[in-house]
N, C-alpha and C positions, 0 to 999 in steps of 0.2 A: 504494500500500500504506500503510495506517495502522498505527501502533504504538500500543499501549495503555499506559496507566500509571495507577496509583492517584492519587487527588487529591493526597496528600501528596508524591508524586513529581513531579507537575506543577508544584508550587511551585518546586522547585529545578532541574527539568529532568533530574534523575537517574533512571535506570531506564527511560527511554523507549527507549533503544537496545537493551536486552536483554529486553524483555517480548515476549509473544506478539504476532503480527501478525494483522490482519484484511484480507481482500482488498478492494480497491477499485481504480479506475482511477487510475494515477499521472499527474499532470499538473503539469509543472514551472512552468507559468505561472499556477497557481491563486492566488487571493487569498482571504484569510480575514477574516471579521468575528468578533470574539470578545468575550466578557464574562469578566472576572475578578472574583472576590470578594476584596476587600481585607481586611486583618487586622482592621479595625474593623467589618466586616460590610457596608460599602458596596460598590457595584458600579461597574466602569469598563468602558466599551465602546470598542473600537478596531478597527483593520484593519491587516493586514500580509500580506506574501507569504511569510514564514517564521515560522510560529506558535511553534515551539519556541524559536527564537532570541529572539523578541519577549517571551515569558514570562520567559526567563532575564534579558533586559535589564530588564524591570520589576522583577525581584527583586534584580538587582545594584545598581540605583540609579544606574548610570553615565549612561545615556541614557534613563532611565525617564521616563514622563510626569510632569509636575509633580504631578498629582493622586495618583498611586500612590507616588511617591517617599517620602512620609512615612507611607504606609499599608502598608508591606511586612511580611511576605511576601504575595504575591497567589496565588490559586489559579484555574486555568482551570476555569470552570463551564459554558461554552457556546461553541460555534463553528459557523460555517457556511462551507462552501467555495463560492466563486463564481468564474466564469470570467475576469472582467476587473476591473481596478482600479475602473473606473467603476461596475460593478454592486455591488462591495463598498462603495464610498463611498455609494452610494444606500441600500443596506441598513443601513449603519452609521447614517446619518442617520435612517432610519425607527426603528431600535431606540432611538436616543438620545431620540427624541420620545415614546417610551412612558413611561407612569407606572412608578413603582417596583413597584407591584403587578403590572402587566403583564409587566415584566421578570422578576420572580420566577416568574411562571407560565410564561414561556418557558423559563427555566432548569429548572424542575421537569419540564416535558414533555421536555426534552432529557435530563435525568438518567434519567427513566423509560424513554426509548427506548434509551439507551446502557448502562444498568445502574447502579443506585444507587451512588454513590461512585466511579464510574470515568469517566474522560474519555478520549476518543480523541484522540491527538496525532499529527499527521502527522510522519514522520521528516524529518530534515534530509537533503537530497539535494544532490549536486554539480550546479551549474548548467552546462549545456552550453556 
């Protein structure tokens, strides 16, 4: 199950737990490749198995990536769910090799598919 949030809520992680839900298959072993837009307009690509927590971490600055630490707040603008860490790492590498123009096109197509200004964020779930 995916929870939705507005882009400004994705920045802080607020609102994700009380917004409407969309149905999907819940998979506790999923990995995510994501792109965040930094405060200066640049983009950062990463991977994680807990997307909500990772975005919150980027914005808290405590264990944020060196690149995003000085460019907060960040907003989630794109993500893909993948079945394994290996597949996520491969996809992250592919996205990082794209030109800025190609990344922007990828983000635009994602926004068009998910509704302009809205990003879908997986809920935080208890690990078994």
